Backbone of each chain as ProteinMPNN parsed JSONL, in Angstrom:
{"seq_chain_A": "DGGITQSPKYLFRKEGQNVTLSCEQNLNHDAMYWYRQDPGQGLRLIYYSQIVNDFQKGDIAEGYSVSREKKESFPLTVTSAQKNPTAFYLCASSTYYNEQFFGPGTRLTVL", "coords_chain_A": {"N_chain_A": [[-11.549, 15.556, 12.831], [-10.074, 14.17, 10.28], [-9.892, 11.012, 8.569], [-9.057, 7.531, 8.053], [-10.438, 4.6, 9.215], [-10.115, 1.357, 10.662], [-11.61, -1.616, 11.811], [-11.988, -4.723, 13.612], [-8.818, -4.255, 15.375], [-7.43, -6.578, 15.863], [-8.369, -9.846, 14.923], [-9.868, -12.956, 15.329], [-10.541, -16.023, 13.882], [-12.433, -18.961, 13.496], [-11.911, -21.911, 11.626], [-13.883, -22.252, 8.706], [-15.679, -20.254, 9.27], [-17.264, -17.168, 8.352], [-16.006, -13.852, 8.297], [-16.257, -10.327, 8.89], [-14.567, -7.419, 8.014], [-14.21, -4.104, 9.006], [-14.185, -0.916, 7.375], [-13.917, 2.49, 7.376], [-14.184, 5.822, 6.153], [-13.747, 9.344, 6.454], [-12.963, 11.211, 4.654], [-14.108, 12.041, 2.396], [-13.527, 10.682, 0.068], [-13.792, 9.215, -3.163], [-12.862, 6.723, -4.061], [-12.095, 3.472, -2.797], [-10.182, 0.837, -1.272], [-9.083, -2.56, -0.774], [-6.418, -4.357, 0.62], [-4.225, -7.134, 0.947], [-1.666, -8.238, 3.097], [1.059, -10.262, 3.509], [3.518, -11.729, 5.74], [6.635, -10.131, 5.325], [6.079, -9.447, 2.751], [4.819, -7.594, -0.108], [1.968, -5.451, -0.806], [-1.091, -6.803, -1.813], [-3.738, -6.457, -4.052], [-7.122, -6.789, -3.283], [-9.906, -6.082, -3.639], [-11.424, -3.223, -5.193], [-13.107, -0.058, -5.207], [-14.551, 2.394, -7.13], [-16.66, 4.046, -6.921], [-19.788, 4.582, -5.263], [-21.842, 1.696, -4.872], [-20.535, 0.22, -6.774], [-17.888, -1.981, -7.652], [-14.702, -3.568, -8.199], [-12.883, -6.566, -8.94], [-9.683, -7.299, -7.615], [-6.34, -8.54, -7.733], [-6.434, -10.834, -6.162], [-9.068, -11.81, -5.491], [-10.571, -14.089, -4.93], [-12.511, -15.883, -2.622], [-13.145, -13.745, -1.071], [-15.44, -11.041, -0.352], [-17.143, -7.932, -1.028], [-18.893, -4.85, -0.291], [-20.402, -1.758, -1.275], [-22.215, 0.334, -0.185], [-22.407, 2.801, 0.916], [-20.681, 5.901, 0.628], [-18.768, 6.309, 2.556], [-18.048, 3.85, 3.579], [-16.622, 0.59, 3.304], [-16.844, -2.432, 3.635], [-15.173, -5.584, 4.124], [-15.628, -8.974, 3.557], [-14.362, -11.954, 4.665], [-14.556, -15.04, 3.468], [-15.44, -18.505, 4.105], [-14.439, -19.808, 1.974], [-11.972, -18.834, 1.455], [-8.887, -20.071, 1.576], [-6.522, -19.639, 2.97], [-6.565, -17.464, 5.069], [-5.185, -16.056, 7.054], [-3.583, -13.106, 7.715], [-2.454, -9.695, 7.282], [-4.662, -7.104, 6.912], [-5.32, -4.36, 4.908], [-6.956, -1.307, 4.449], [-7.699, 1.297, 2.174], [-8.124, 4.659, 0.905], [-8.852, 7.058, -1.673], [-8.78, 10.094, -3.645], [-9.567, 10.496, -7.107], [-6.922, 9.199, -8.944], [-4.823, 9.941, -7.306], [-2.688, 9.927, -4.348], [-3.036, 7.127, -2.122], [-4.618, 6.857, 0.991], [-4.007, 5.151, 3.938], [-5.562, 2.909, 6.282], [-5.134, 1.749, 9.726], [-4.984, -1.007, 9.695], [-6.045, -4.472, 9.973], [-5.391, -7.336, 11.753], [-5.805, -10.563, 10.934], [-6.338, -13.755, 12.205], [-6.499, -17.195, 11.776], [-7.816, -19.751, 13.681]], "CA_chain_A": [[-10.284, 14.873, 12.602], [-10.34, 13.296, 9.145], [-9.013, 9.868, 8.431], [-9.609, 6.244, 7.67], [-10.368, 3.708, 10.372], [-10.407, -0.052, 10.457], [-11.87, -2.361, 13.041], [-11.156, -4.53, 14.797], [-7.379, -4.266, 15.128], [-7.091, -8.0, 15.821], [-9.551, -10.661, 14.725], [-9.583, -14.379, 15.309], [-11.621, -16.743, 13.198], [-12.35, -20.41, 13.418], [-12.037, -22.402, 10.25], [-15.259, -22.425, 8.258], [-16.492, -19.079, 9.58], [-17.088, -15.913, 7.624], [-15.803, -12.682, 9.156], [-16.31, -9.063, 8.165], [-13.664, -6.376, 8.469], [-14.808, -2.804, 8.773], [-13.358, 0.189, 6.907], [-14.689, 3.726, 7.278], [-13.384, 7.025, 5.921], [-14.469, 10.622, 6.439], [-12.152, 12.089, 3.819], [-14.906, 12.333, 1.202], [-12.889, 10.063, -1.09], [-14.664, 8.355, -3.955], [-12.299, 5.391, -4.253], [-11.645, 2.72, -1.63], [-9.419, -0.348, -1.659], [-8.661, -3.532, 0.221], [-5.187, -5.067, 0.316], [-3.756, -8.167, 1.854], [-0.215, -8.242, 3.239], [1.624, -11.409, 4.216], [4.818, -11.367, 6.319], [7.753, -9.923, 4.412], [5.589, -9.288, 1.375], [4.168, -6.338, -0.451], [0.513, -5.405, -0.711], [-1.801, -7.359, -2.965], [-5.057, -5.855, -4.151], [-8.217, -7.753, -3.213], [-11.029, -5.426, -4.311], [-11.461, -1.775, -5.1], [-14.369, 0.557, -5.586], [-14.333, 3.777, -7.572], [-17.858, 4.824, -6.667], [-20.81, 3.841, -4.507], [-22.588, 0.633, -5.56], [-19.726, -0.383, -7.828], [-16.578, -2.422, -7.202], [-14.016, -4.457, -9.133], [-11.949, -7.518, -8.364], [-8.262, -7.08, -7.778], [-5.555, -9.707, -8.144], [-6.642, -12.016, -5.314], [-10.432, -11.641, -4.979], [-11.231, -15.358, -4.608], [-12.689, -16.12, -1.197], [-13.486, -12.47, -0.443], [-16.537, -10.287, -0.941], [-17.231, -6.557, -0.537], [-20.066, -4.064, -0.659], [-20.145, -0.31, -1.193], [-23.544, 0.936, -0.126], [-22.213, 4.194, 1.306], [-19.386, 6.436, 0.207], [-17.831, 6.275, 3.667], [-17.842, 2.514, 4.114], [-16.255, -0.439, 2.324], [-16.532, -3.629, 4.425], [-14.636, -6.762, 3.454], [-15.957, -10.25, 4.18], [-13.478, -13.08, 4.37], [-15.452, -16.182, 3.526], [-14.83, -19.805, 4.372], [-13.81, -20.263, 0.742], [-10.586, -18.356, 1.439], [-8.2, -21.199, 2.21], [-5.404, -19.218, 3.812], [-6.922, -16.075, 5.333], [-4.345, -15.387, 8.056], [-2.81, -12.048, 7.061], [-2.691, -8.325, 7.708], [-5.537, -6.525, 5.901], [-5.237, -2.897, 4.884], [-7.944, -0.577, 3.675], [-7.194, 2.602, 1.75], [-9.047, 5.464, 0.114], [-8.18, 8.111, -2.43], [-9.481, 10.767, -4.727], [-9.154, 9.833, -8.34], [-5.579, 9.351, -9.483], [-3.945, 10.552, -6.314], [-2.165, 8.966, -3.378], [-3.988, 6.424, -1.28], [-4.448, 6.984, 2.434], [-4.24, 3.831, 4.505], [-5.972, 2.729, 7.654], [-4.124, 1.11, 10.567], [-4.91, -2.434, 9.426], [-6.641, -5.51, 10.823], [-4.637, -8.598, 11.679], [-6.723, -11.7, 11.028], [-5.699, -15.045, 12.473], [-7.407, -18.342, 11.773], [-7.432, -20.674, 14.747]], "C_chain_A": [[-10.504, 13.843, 11.494], [-9.393, 12.142, 9.091], [-9.755, 8.639, 7.987], [-9.4, 5.28, 8.826], [-10.732, 2.296, 9.967], [-10.675, -0.689, 11.813], [-12.3, -3.779, 12.712], [-9.677, -4.506, 14.427], [-6.873, -5.709, 15.011], [-8.39, -8.794, 15.711], [-9.134, -12.121, 14.617], [-10.797, -15.103, 14.732], [-11.385, -18.236, 13.272], [-12.5, -20.821, 11.959], [-13.509, -22.628, 9.913], [-16.168, -21.252, 8.547], [-16.224, -17.944, 8.601], [-16.844, -14.799, 8.645], [-15.807, -11.437, 8.292], [-15.413, -8.037, 8.828], [-14.252, -5.029, 8.062], [-13.775, -1.799, 8.28], [-14.252, 1.401, 6.7], [-13.749, 4.893, 7.026], [-14.282, 8.264, 5.925], [-13.691, 11.675, 5.654], [-12.895, 12.52, 2.55], [-14.254, 11.79, -0.072], [-13.87, 9.163, -1.83], [-14.164, 6.913, -3.981], [-11.846, 4.769, -2.933], [-11.088, 1.384, -2.079], [-9.219, -1.274, -0.467], [-7.417, -4.257, -0.292], [-4.944, -6.147, 1.366], [-2.226, -8.095, 1.892], [0.193, -9.447, 4.066], [3.02, -11.041, 4.704], [5.923, -11.254, 5.285], [7.36, -9.712, 2.962], [5.03, -7.892, 1.156], [2.664, -6.444, -0.305], [-0.102, -5.961, -1.992], [-3.253, -6.889, -2.923], [-6.138, -6.924, -4.183], [-9.407, -7.224, -4.021], [-10.815, -3.922, -4.247], [-12.786, -1.254, -5.638], [-14.1, 2.016, -5.948], [-15.503, 4.668, -7.175], [-18.857, 3.947, -5.927], [-21.555, 2.868, -5.42], [-21.848, 0.03, -6.744], [-18.378, -0.794, -7.258], [-16.026, -3.411, -8.218], [-13.081, -5.389, -8.381], [-10.518, -7.047, -8.613], [-7.583, -8.386, -8.164], [-5.893, -10.982, -7.38], [-8.026, -12.003, -4.688], [-11.095, -12.946, -4.517], [-11.297, -15.582, -3.104], [-13.021, -14.872, -0.402], [-14.725, -11.876, -1.113], [-16.59, -8.903, -0.302], [-18.597, -5.988, -0.891], [-19.686, -2.597, -0.543], [-21.497, 0.405, -1.286], [-23.48, 2.404, 0.254], [-20.826, 4.629, 0.885], [-18.335, 6.232, 1.296], [-17.368, 4.873, 4.05], [-17.562, 1.488, 3.029], [-15.875, -1.713, 3.092], [-16.078, -4.805, 3.555], [-15.037, -8.005, 4.237], [-14.982, -11.306, 3.699], [-14.313, -14.34, 4.539], [-14.689, -17.468, 3.816], [-14.15, -20.378, 3.128], [-12.359, -19.794, 0.625], [-9.756, -19.336, 2.247], [-7.088, -20.794, 3.163], [-5.595, -17.762, 4.205], [-6.04, -15.35, 6.343], [-3.422, -14.396, 7.375], [-3.141, -10.729, 7.737], [-3.484, -7.653, 6.581], [-5.547, -5.006, 6.032], [-6.301, -2.327, 3.962], [-7.36, 0.789, 3.322], [-8.28, 3.348, 1.0], [-8.257, 6.539, -0.616], [-9.195, 8.892, -3.255], [-8.932, 10.178, -6.022], [-7.73, 10.21, -8.729], [-4.667, 10.161, -8.574], [-3.534, 9.505, -5.284], [-3.28, 8.362, -2.549], [-3.616, 6.653, 0.183], [-4.861, 5.666, 3.074], [-4.76, 3.901, 5.937], [-4.895, 1.991, 8.433], [-4.026, -0.397, 10.396], [-5.652, -3.285, 10.43], [-5.821, -6.777, 10.632], [-5.607, -9.739, 11.943], [-5.924, -12.982, 11.216], [-6.762, -16.142, 12.496], [-6.907, -19.364, 12.786], [-7.64, -22.118, 14.309]], "O_chain_A": [[-11.055, 12.77, 11.739], [-8.237, 12.246, 9.503], [-10.922, 8.694, 7.597], [-8.292, 5.167, 9.352], [-11.536, 2.069, 9.063], [-10.052, -0.348, 12.819], [-12.902, -4.025, 11.667], [-9.331, -4.72, 13.265], [-6.016, -6.021, 14.184], [-9.391, -8.448, 16.338], [-8.185, -12.47, 13.915], [-11.939, -14.801, 15.078], [-10.257, -18.706, 13.124], [-13.15, -20.135, 11.17], [-14.277, -23.131, 10.733], [-17.32, -21.246, 8.113], [-15.114, -17.783, 8.093], [-17.419, -14.814, 9.734], [-15.419, -11.469, 7.124], [-15.483, -7.812, 10.037], [-14.722, -4.842, 6.94], [-12.624, -1.823, 8.715], [-15.222, 1.349, 5.944], [-12.661, 4.962, 7.597], [-15.422, 8.228, 5.461], [-13.755, 12.868, 5.951], [-12.363, 13.275, 1.737], [-14.408, 12.361, -1.152], [-14.667, 8.449, -1.222], [-14.966, 5.98, -3.928], [-11.29, 5.446, -2.068], [-11.464, 0.86, -3.127], [-9.188, -0.841, 0.685], [-7.352, -4.704, -1.437], [-5.404, -6.061, 2.505], [-1.575, -7.915, 0.863], [-0.276, -9.628, 5.19], [3.647, -10.14, 4.148], [6.128, -12.157, 4.474], [8.194, -9.788, 2.06], [4.804, -7.127, 2.094], [2.151, -7.414, 0.253], [0.318, -5.628, -3.1], [-3.902, -6.925, -1.877], [-6.091, -7.846, -4.997], [-9.849, -7.862, -4.977], [-10.12, -3.414, -3.368], [-13.478, -1.917, -6.411], [-13.503, 2.767, -5.176], [-15.367, 5.889, -7.1], [-18.774, 2.719, -5.965], [-21.855, 3.173, -6.574], [-22.456, -0.593, -7.614], [-17.783, -0.056, -6.473], [-16.77, -4.011, -8.994], [-12.557, -5.045, -7.321], [-10.193, -6.484, -9.658], [-8.174, -9.232, -8.836], [-5.669, -12.085, -7.879], [-8.153, -12.168, -3.474], [-12.083, -12.904, -3.785], [-10.291, -15.489, -2.4], [-13.164, -14.937, 0.819], [-15.022, -12.162, -2.272], [-16.138, -8.718, 0.829], [-19.349, -6.561, -1.68], [-18.766, -2.237, 0.191], [-21.856, 0.987, -2.309], [-24.396, 3.168, -0.051], [-19.907, 3.815, 0.798], [-17.16, 6.01, 1.002], [-16.386, 4.73, 4.778], [-18.183, 1.509, 1.967], [-14.691, -2.035, 3.186], [-16.531, -4.988, 2.425], [-14.811, -8.081, 5.445], [-14.802, -11.522, 2.501], [-14.73, -14.663, 5.652], [-13.459, -17.506, 3.776], [-13.372, -21.327, 3.226], [-11.607, -20.298, -0.208], [-9.904, -19.424, 3.466], [-6.753, -21.549, 4.075], [-4.861, -16.9, 3.723], [-6.145, -14.13, 6.473], [-2.581, -14.776, 6.561], [-3.982, -10.654, 8.632], [-3.039, -7.632, 5.433], [-5.751, -4.452, 7.112], [-6.51, -2.806, 2.847], [-6.604, 1.363, 4.106], [-9.24, 2.748, 0.518], [-7.141, 6.883, -0.228], [-10.303, 8.427, -3.524], [-7.943, 9.446, -6.012], [-7.386, 11.388, -8.827], [-3.85, 10.96, -9.032], [-3.969, 8.355, -5.337], [-4.315, 8.982, -2.305], [-2.441, 6.641, 0.55], [-5.932, 5.132, 2.785], [-4.445, 4.82, 6.692], [-3.855, 1.642, 7.874], [-3.084, -1.012, 10.896], [-5.866, -2.888, 11.575], [-5.588, -7.228, 9.511], [-6.158, -9.863, 13.037], [-4.97, -13.256, 10.489], [-7.791, -16.015, 13.159], [-5.75, -19.784, 12.76], [-7.371, -23.04, 15.078]]}, "seq_chain_B": "GESVGLHLPTLSVQEGDNSIINCAYSNSASDYFIWYKQESGKGPQFIIDIRSNMDKRQGQRVTVLLNKTVKHLSLQIAATQPGDSAVYFCAGNRKNNDMRFGAGTRLTVKP", "coords_chain_B": {"N_chain_B": [[3.002, -9.781, -17.297], [2.156, -6.783, -15.412], [4.475, -5.463, -13.117], [5.887, -4.287, -10.091], [8.859, -3.778, -8.603], [11.494, -4.176, -6.157], [14.988, -3.547, -5.924], [16.646, -4.424, -3.814], [16.131, -6.313, -0.863], [16.83, -5.526, 1.753], [18.397, -2.818, 3.494], [21.051, -1.315, 5.074], [22.171, 1.417, 6.889], [24.361, 3.959, 8.163], [23.599, 6.161, 10.816], [22.95, 9.463, 9.883], [24.091, 9.239, 7.393], [23.347, 9.27, 3.825], [20.542, 7.662, 2.304], [19.652, 5.409, -0.292], [17.064, 4.062, -2.021], [15.948, 1.748, -4.33], [13.802, 1.082, -7.177], [12.126, -0.819, -9.626], [10.017, -0.832, -12.481], [7.687, -2.476, -14.64], [5.717, -1.912, -16.489], [5.084, 0.362, -18.896], [2.817, 1.841, -18.962], [2.289, 2.732, -16.456], [2.054, 5.741, -14.858], [2.197, 7.268, -12.651], [3.73, 7.487, -9.592], [4.418, 6.387, -6.299], [5.982, 6.672, -3.158], [5.94, 4.863, -0.186], [6.102, 4.607, 3.38], [6.335, 2.119, 5.79], [5.834, 1.279, 9.045], [6.358, -1.23, 11.543], [3.55, -3.27, 11.943], [1.756, -1.296, 11.275], [-0.238, 0.787, 9.053], [0.751, 1.733, 5.693], [2.434, 4.856, 5.126], [2.184, 7.804, 3.264], [4.932, 9.164, 1.503], [6.183, 10.574, -0.669], [5.387, 11.593, -4.0], [5.439, 11.166, -7.614], [4.865, 12.221, -10.921], [4.693, 11.085, -14.335], [5.494, 13.083, -16.019], [7.557, 14.327, -14.897], [10.982, 14.234, -13.741], [12.209, 14.424, -11.385], [11.604, 15.049, -7.96], [11.343, 16.882, -4.989], [11.16, 16.632, -1.439], [10.811, 17.171, 2.067], [13.855, 16.357, 3.213], [13.718, 14.174, 1.529], [14.018, 12.829, -1.774], [12.733, 11.996, -4.904], [13.55, 10.218, -7.782], [12.896, 9.725, -11.183], [13.35, 7.622, -13.855], [12.342, 7.205, -16.869], [13.204, 5.989, -19.137], [14.637, 3.68, -18.486], [12.818, 2.617, -16.839], [12.793, 3.028, -13.971], [12.818, 3.986, -10.591], [13.874, 5.949, -7.787], [14.339, 6.47, -4.277], [15.649, 8.881, -2.292], [16.994, 9.5, 0.823], [17.995, 11.995, 2.859], [20.558, 12.505, 5.29], [20.0, 10.294, 7.135], [17.944, 9.149, 9.755], [17.349, 7.486, 12.947], [14.569, 7.205, 13.211], [13.802, 6.807, 10.638], [13.947, 4.184, 10.091], [12.304, 1.512, 8.691], [9.989, -0.223, 6.51], [10.095, 0.379, 3.088], [8.043, 1.088, 0.383], [7.611, 1.129, -3.107], [5.132, 2.22, -5.368], [3.126, 1.842, -8.235], [0.83, 3.621, -10.072], [-2.073, 3.243, -12.154], [-4.063, 4.124, -15.002], [-6.647, 3.329, -14.503], [-6.818, 3.72, -11.891], [-6.087, 1.776, -10.011], [-3.458, 0.231, -8.1], [-0.107, -0.921, -8.016], [2.09, -2.613, -5.907], [5.494, -2.881, -4.874], [7.63, -5.395, -3.31], [8.965, -4.289, -1.188], [11.57, -2.597, 0.702], [13.546, -3.105, 3.479], [14.687, -0.747, 5.592], [17.336, -0.198, 7.743], [18.645, 1.728, 10.286], [21.688, 2.378, 11.636], [23.027, 3.3, 14.789]], "CA_chain_B": [[2.115, -8.874, -16.601], [2.808, -5.641, -14.81], [5.02, -5.685, -11.783], [6.701, -3.219, -9.53], [9.703, -4.502, -7.662], [12.609, -3.516, -5.512], [16.245, -4.206, -6.22], [17.223, -5.02, -2.627], [15.159, -6.465, 0.208], [17.275, -4.866, 2.973], [19.421, -1.787, 3.374], [21.517, -0.868, 6.377], [22.979, 2.624, 6.754], [24.782, 4.597, 9.397], [22.881, 7.395, 11.114], [23.569, 10.646, 9.303], [24.399, 9.004, 5.981], [22.216, 9.311, 2.897], [20.04, 6.348, 1.884], [19.045, 5.351, -1.626], [16.251, 2.854, -2.217], [15.631, 1.663, -5.749], [12.592, 0.379, -7.575], [11.949, -0.953, -11.068], [8.661, -1.173, -12.876], [7.73, -3.162, -15.935], [4.681, -1.467, -17.414], [5.251, 1.775, -19.225], [1.534, 2.533, -18.778], [2.298, 3.36, -15.133], [2.493, 7.123, -15.036], [2.146, 7.962, -11.367], [4.448, 6.628, -8.666], [4.373, 6.846, -4.916], [6.77, 5.982, -2.142], [5.311, 4.758, 1.119], [6.876, 4.103, 4.505], [5.491, 1.323, 6.667], [6.422, 0.809, 10.293], [5.867, -2.55, 11.91], [2.197, -3.357, 12.482], [0.963, -0.116, 10.926], [-0.511, 0.99, 7.643], [1.74, 2.557, 4.983], [2.27, 6.306, 5.129], [2.666, 8.479, 2.065], [6.147, 9.965, 1.654], [6.334, 11.496, -1.794], [4.924, 11.022, -5.269], [5.963, 11.792, -8.824], [4.131, 11.845, -12.134], [5.638, 10.726, -15.395], [5.967, 14.261, -16.75], [8.656, 14.865, -14.119], [12.034, 13.255, -13.489], [12.726, 14.633, -10.03], [10.751, 15.814, -7.063], [11.966, 16.94, -3.668], [10.366, 16.948, -0.271], [11.676, 17.44, 3.211], [14.886, 15.321, 3.345], [13.539, 13.088, 0.556], [13.993, 13.148, -3.194], [12.403, 10.867, -5.764], [14.026, 10.351, -9.152], [12.217, 8.835, -12.113], [14.003, 7.446, -15.147], [11.359, 6.474, -17.67], [13.903, 5.242, -20.19], [14.965, 2.35, -17.967], [11.717, 2.237, -15.95], [13.413, 2.923, -12.663], [12.724, 5.156, -9.724], [14.62, 5.813, -6.548], [14.031, 7.35, -3.154], [16.847, 9.281, -1.573], [16.73, 10.088, 2.124], [19.192, 12.696, 3.314], [20.834, 12.522, 6.737], [19.085, 9.279, 7.658], [17.773, 9.16, 11.202], [16.779, 6.226, 13.465], [13.133, 7.177, 12.933], [13.573, 6.431, 9.24], [13.937, 2.719, 9.997], [10.97, 1.036, 8.313], [9.956, -0.818, 5.175], [9.72, 1.372, 2.086], [7.422, 0.515, -0.808], [7.217, 1.951, -4.235], [3.864, 1.787, -5.958], [2.846, 2.462, -9.514], [-0.596, 3.717, -10.35], [-2.462, 3.1, -13.546], [-5.132, 5.06, -15.322], [-7.9, 2.921, -13.884], [-6.703, 4.115, -10.485], [-5.586, 0.808, -9.051], [-2.048, 0.458, -7.824], [0.707, -2.126, -7.818], [3.138, -2.378, -4.929], [6.642, -3.76, -4.806], [7.724, -6.188, -2.08], [9.46, -3.444, -0.114], [12.95, -2.648, 1.187], [13.633, -2.79, 4.901], [15.797, 0.149, 5.908], [17.781, -0.213, 9.136], [19.588, 2.808, 10.547], [22.566, 2.029, 12.753], [23.467, 4.514, 15.508]], "C_chain_B": [[2.872, -7.73, -15.977], [3.355, -6.013, -13.452], [5.805, -4.461, -11.37], [7.565, -3.87, -8.486], [10.843, -3.679, -7.147], [13.882, -4.28, -5.821], [16.773, -4.966, -5.014], [16.167, -5.18, -1.552], [15.544, -5.754, 1.494], [18.35, -3.851, 2.653], [19.777, -1.324, 4.772], [22.442, 0.325, 6.181], [23.324, 3.161, 8.134], [23.968, 5.878, 9.582], [23.659, 8.582, 10.561], [23.958, 10.49, 7.848], [23.145, 9.185, 5.128], [21.828, 7.886, 2.503], [19.459, 6.455, 0.481], [18.347, 4.012, -1.767], [15.763, 2.858, -3.656], [14.405, 0.816, -6.025], [12.532, 0.334, -9.096], [10.496, -1.273, -11.36], [8.694, -1.696, -14.309], [6.765, -2.582, -16.964], [4.802, 0.022, -17.676], [3.94, 2.556, -19.125], [1.438, 3.166, -17.395], [2.839, 4.77, -15.27], [2.386, 7.947, -13.768], [2.733, 7.018, -10.351], [4.472, 7.259, -7.281], [5.36, 6.025, -4.1], [6.013, 6.046, -0.817], [6.32, 4.226, 2.127], [5.934, 3.325, 5.406], [6.291, 0.857, 7.879], [5.699, -0.46, 10.724], [4.46, -2.484, 12.508], [1.296, -2.194, 12.152], [0.682, -0.074, 9.435], [0.562, 1.853, 6.994], [1.395, 4.045, 5.058], [2.883, 6.884, 3.859], [3.932, 9.283, 2.385], [6.201, 11.033, 0.572], [5.834, 10.81, -3.056], [5.57, 11.756, -6.435], [5.142, 11.304, -10.012], [5.115, 11.734, -13.283], [6.108, 11.918, -16.216], [7.105, 14.965, -15.997], [9.744, 13.81, -14.021], [12.637, 13.402, -12.093], [11.71, 15.42, -9.231], [11.36, 15.748, -5.675], [10.939, 17.261, -2.603], [11.32, 17.276, 0.86], [12.583, 16.239, 3.444], [14.722, 14.166, 2.372], [13.491, 13.642, -0.859], [13.627, 11.888, -3.948], [12.886, 11.197, -7.174], [13.328, 9.313, -10.019], [12.967, 8.811, -13.43], [13.099, 6.571, -16.002], [12.025, 5.62, -18.743], [14.199, 3.815, -19.735], [13.917, 1.868, -16.958], [12.215, 2.0, -14.522], [13.103, 4.187, -11.873], [13.462, 4.883, -8.428], [14.133, 6.828, -5.527], [15.328, 7.638, -2.429], [16.423, 9.966, -0.279], [18.033, 10.714, 2.613], [19.315, 12.617, 4.829], [19.906, 11.565, 7.474], [19.122, 9.229, 9.176], [17.196, 7.823, 11.682], [15.283, 6.097, 13.194], [12.792, 6.841, 11.492], [13.559, 4.916, 9.06], [12.52, 2.221, 9.788], [11.113, 0.247, 7.017], [9.429, 0.23, 4.209], [9.217, 0.652, 0.839], [7.326, 1.557, -1.899], [5.924, 1.365, -4.787], [3.648, 2.552, -7.248], [1.365, 2.449, -9.781], [-0.842, 3.533, -11.839], [-3.697, 3.944, -13.796], [-6.479, 4.623, -14.775], [-7.844, 3.06, -12.368], [-6.417, 2.975, -9.532], [-4.069, 0.954, -8.992], [-1.343, -0.876, -7.635], [1.879, -1.778, -6.911], [4.29, -3.359, -5.102], [6.685, -4.466, -3.464], [8.27, -5.379, -0.912], [10.934, -3.64, 0.175], [12.935, -2.266, 2.654], [14.895, -1.968, 5.145], [16.082, 0.089, 7.4], [18.839, 0.864, 9.311], [20.387, 2.463, 11.798], [23.051, 3.296, 13.446], [24.973, 4.714, 15.439]], "O_chain_B": [[4.102, -7.707, -16.008], [2.75, -6.8, -12.724], [6.314, -3.708, -12.201], [7.037, -4.472, -7.551], [11.12, -2.594, -7.658], [13.867, -5.503, -5.963], [17.306, -6.063, -5.178], [15.371, -4.264, -1.343], [14.657, -5.401, 2.271], [19.106, -3.99, 1.691], [18.899, -0.979, 5.563], [23.389, 0.257, 5.398], [22.665, 2.857, 9.128], [23.684, 6.588, 8.618], [24.871, 8.689, 10.747], [24.136, 11.481, 7.14], [22.03, 9.246, 5.645], [22.687, 7.012, 2.385], [18.855, 7.464, 0.118], [18.97, 2.958, -1.646], [15.229, 3.857, -4.138], [14.02, -0.042, -5.231], [12.845, 1.314, -9.771], [9.825, -1.921, -10.557], [9.605, -1.396, -15.08], [6.968, -2.739, -18.168], [4.637, 0.838, -16.769], [3.941, 3.785, -19.195], [0.6, 4.041, -17.174], [3.957, 4.968, -15.744], [2.475, 9.174, -13.804], [2.299, 5.871, -10.243], [4.536, 8.478, -7.12], [5.541, 4.83, -4.334], [5.525, 7.093, -0.39], [7.254, 3.502, 1.782], [4.857, 3.811, 5.751], [7.285, 0.142, 7.754], [4.569, -0.72, 10.311], [4.211, -1.739, 13.456], [0.189, -2.097, 12.682], [1.29, -0.807, 8.654], [1.221, 2.632, 7.684], [0.226, 4.433, 5.054], [3.972, 6.489, 3.445], [3.999, 9.987, 3.393], [6.257, 12.23, 0.855], [5.86, 9.584, -3.158], [6.166, 12.821, -6.27], [4.775, 10.132, -10.095], [6.237, 12.233, -13.204], [7.025, 11.785, -17.026], [7.558, 16.04, -16.39], [9.473, 12.622, -14.196], [13.472, 12.599, -11.678], [11.048, 16.325, -9.74], [11.832, 14.698, -5.238], [10.0, 18.03, -2.809], [12.483, 17.614, 0.638], [12.094, 15.183, 3.844], [15.538, 13.244, 2.395], [13.003, 14.744, -1.111], [14.161, 10.818, -3.657], [12.665, 12.294, -7.688], [13.19, 8.155, -9.624], [13.192, 9.851, -14.048], [13.096, 5.347, -15.87], [11.449, 4.632, -19.198], [14.034, 2.862, -20.497], [14.103, 0.843, -16.303], [12.069, 0.914, -13.961], [13.122, 5.297, -12.403], [13.649, 3.733, -8.029], [13.597, 7.883, -5.864], [16.023, 6.717, -2.001], [15.605, 10.886, -0.284], [19.046, 10.03, 2.76], [18.321, 12.655, 5.554], [19.123, 11.977, 8.33], [20.186, 9.263, 9.794], [16.606, 7.097, 10.882], [14.788, 4.992, 12.972], [11.628, 6.615, 11.16], [13.198, 4.421, 7.992], [11.637, 2.474, 10.608], [12.215, 0.075, 6.496], [8.429, 0.892, 4.487], [9.862, -0.255, 0.314], [7.001, 2.717, -1.648], [5.669, 0.166, -4.679], [3.944, 3.743, -7.345], [0.718, 1.404, -9.726], [0.065, 3.655, -12.661], [-4.31, 4.43, -12.845], [-7.37, 5.454, -14.599], [-8.722, 2.572, -11.656], [-6.497, 3.181, -8.321], [-3.48, 1.718, -9.756], [-1.934, -1.839, -7.146], [2.57, -0.781, -7.119], [4.081, -4.525, -5.437], [5.878, -4.18, -2.58], [8.056, -5.749, 0.242], [11.488, -4.712, -0.071], [12.383, -1.232, 3.032], [16.014, -2.435, 4.932], [15.19, 0.297, 8.222], [19.819, 0.906, 8.566], [19.826, 2.282, 12.879], [23.44, 4.258, 12.784], [25.493, 5.684, 15.992]]}, "name": "protein", "num_of_chains": 2, "seq": "DGGITQSPKYLFRKEGQNVTLSCEQNLNHDAMYWYRQDPGQGLRLIYYSQIVNDFQKGDIAEGYSVSREKKESFPLTVTSAQKNPTAFYLCASSTYYNEQFFGPGTRLTVLGESVGLHLPTLSVQEGDNSIINCAYSNSASDYFIWYKQESGKGPQFIIDIRSNMDKRQGQRVTVLLNKTVKHLSLQIAATQPGDSAVYFCAGNRKNNDMRFGAGTRLTVKP"}
């Protein structure tokens, strides 16, 4: 059963803590993406990766970090430098220049 | 800068009527467009796409129209059903394979 998964579904963080959101895909897609969505807003690109061991900053990369050590995995770390991290985080993957497939999302709340 | 936006934030239609959701884009370098449907608390789902060498594409109950002259695309949903209630996003891809999303239109179907 192919798809893209994200975990956890809900995540709570204390101020000053780093947290890592997981994203895994078994679609054999080369490209993976992280988006942030705030209430009533569209999706904003945080980071994307076209290939293993390579990634690029999107529009709102400050306070976030990623790694792409495996084709299947693209974890996102929300660092303490991100001043307003409460949001819905979406991971996606695609083959080159085709539609992106999205995971179910992780809702992060800062306590 | 490049942007992809929606003309209306909300749209309310009667069940059985046709729905039309509009989207404008600013960068003529965008040559691949996608419509996504997002239900509350879930990741976006692909509906239909269109490339810039086309001006119309049809799917099951959905049609996307692309007018490159005025940089506008629309999504038409025929015989709108209660299950069509969601937020609809247009997205424009670019040759480096990242994507820009509009803020979305919330479609409400009245019984």
